[in-house]
C-alpha positions as CSV (number, residue, x, y, z in Angstrom):
1,V,-147.0,246.0,37.8
2,Q,-147.3,242.2,37.8
3,L,-150.2,240.1,37.7
4,Q,-150.3,236.5,38.5
5,A,-153.3,234.4,37.8
6,F,-153.8,230.9,38.9
7,G,-156.7,228.5,39.7
8,G,-157.7,227.2,36.4
9,G,-158.2,223.5,35.4
10,L,-160.4,220.8,34.0
11,V,-163.9,220.5,35.5
12,Q,-167.0,218.8,34.5
13,A,-170.1,220.7,33.4
14,G,-172.0,221.9,36.5
15,G,-168.9,222.1,38.5
16,S,-167.0,225.1,40.2
17,L,-163.6,226.6,40.1
18,R,-162.2,229.7,41.6
19,L,-159.7,231.8,39.9
20,S,-157.2,234.2,41.6
21,C,-155.0,236.8,40.4
22,A,-152.5,238.5,42.7
23,A,-151.2,242.0,41.8
24,S,-147.8,243.5,42.8
25,G,-145.9,246.6,41.8
26,R,-148.4,249.1,42.2
27,T,-151.0,250.5,44.4
28,F,-153.9,248.3,44.0
29,N,-156.7,249.6,45.9
30,N,-157.9,252.7,43.7
31,Y,-158.2,250.7,40.5
32,D,-160.8,248.7,39.0
33,M,-159.9,245.1,38.2
34,G,-161.4,242.5,36.0
35,W,-161.5,239.2,34.2
36,H,-161.8,238.5,30.5
37,R,-161.5,235.3,28.5
38,Q,-160.6,234.0,25.2
39,A,-161.9,230.8,23.6
40,P,-160.2,229.1,20.8
41,G,-160.8,230.9,17.4
42,K,-162.6,233.8,19.2
43,E,-161.9,237.3,20.3
44,R,-161.0,238.2,24.0
45,E,-164.2,239.1,25.7
46,F,-165.3,240.9,28.9
47,V,-166.3,238.6,31.9
48,A,-166.6,240.7,35.0
49,S,-165.2,243.8,36.7
50,I,-165.0,245.2,40.2
51,S,-164.4,248.7,41.3
52,G,-161.4,249.8,43.3
53,S,-163.7,250.0,46.5
54,G,-165.2,246.7,45.6
55,G,-168.6,248.5,45.9
56,R,-169.4,248.1,42.2
57,T,-169.4,245.0,40.1
58,L,-170.3,244.2,36.3
59,Y,-170.9,241.0,34.8
60,D,-171.4,239.9,31.1
61,E,-174.9,238.4,30.6
62,S,-173.6,235.0,30.1
63,V,-172.1,234.6,33.4
64,K,-174.5,236.8,35.6
65,G,-176.0,234.6,38.4
66,R,-173.1,232.0,38.0
67,F,-169.9,233.9,38.5
68,T,-168.9,236.2,41.3
69,I,-166.0,238.6,41.4
70,S,-164.7,239.8,44.6
71,R,-161.3,241.3,45.8
72,D,-159.2,241.4,49.0
73,S,-157.4,244.5,49.2
74,A,-155.0,243.3,52.1
75,K,-153.8,240.5,49.8
76,N,-153.9,242.6,46.6
77,T,-156.0,239.8,45.0
78,V,-159.1,239.7,42.7
79,Y,-160.9,236.4,42.6
80,L,-163.5,235.0,40.2
81,Q,-165.8,232.4,41.6
82,M,-167.3,230.3,39.0
83,N,-170.3,228.0,39.4
84,S,-172.6,226.0,37.4
85,L,-169.9,225.9,34.6
86,K,-170.7,225.1,31.0
87,S,-168.8,223.8,28.1
88,E,-169.0,227.3,26.5
89,D,-167.0,228.7,29.5
90,T,-164.1,227.0,28.2
91,A,-161.3,229.7,27.6
92,V,-158.1,231.2,28.7
93,Y,-158.9,233.5,31.5
94,Y,-157.1,237.0,31.8
95,C,-157.2,239.2,34.7
96,I,-156.6,243.1,34.2
97,L,-155.6,245.9,36.5
98,A,-157.1,249.0,35.0
99,P,-156.3,250.6,32.6
100,D,-154.2,248.2,30.8
101,S,-152.2,245.7,32.8
102,W,-152.7,242.1,32.0
103,G,-152.0,238.8,33.7
104,Q,-150.6,235.8,31.7
105,G,-153.9,233.9,31.7
106,T,-155.1,230.6,33.2
107,Q,-156.8,227.8,31.2
108,V,-160.2,226.6,32.1
109,T,-161.7,223.6,30.4
110,V,-165.1,222.5,31.0
111,S,-165.9,219.0,29.9
112,S,-169.5,218.1,29.0
């Protein structure tokens, strides 16, 4: 399986970005997908996940109400809409296809 994440960049605090992660090489629809992030000097941490059907989502408390995860089964793609970005959201964001397939990461930098 291959996961290609893109959509990161530099944005001012309060701004928005949408990350995308396209999966290939395996049946996508029956598996949970999610996003994790790793800030400099910190461990990788959970951000959000979405069930295979798209009917169940989970968020870390730090992003709840600001980030929205969604998926498009026809495009084998999962999205992370990030609004009201804060400097503490700066990190490399990784998508994951359960149980253990990771994308290469995309950098998100939020300037204050």
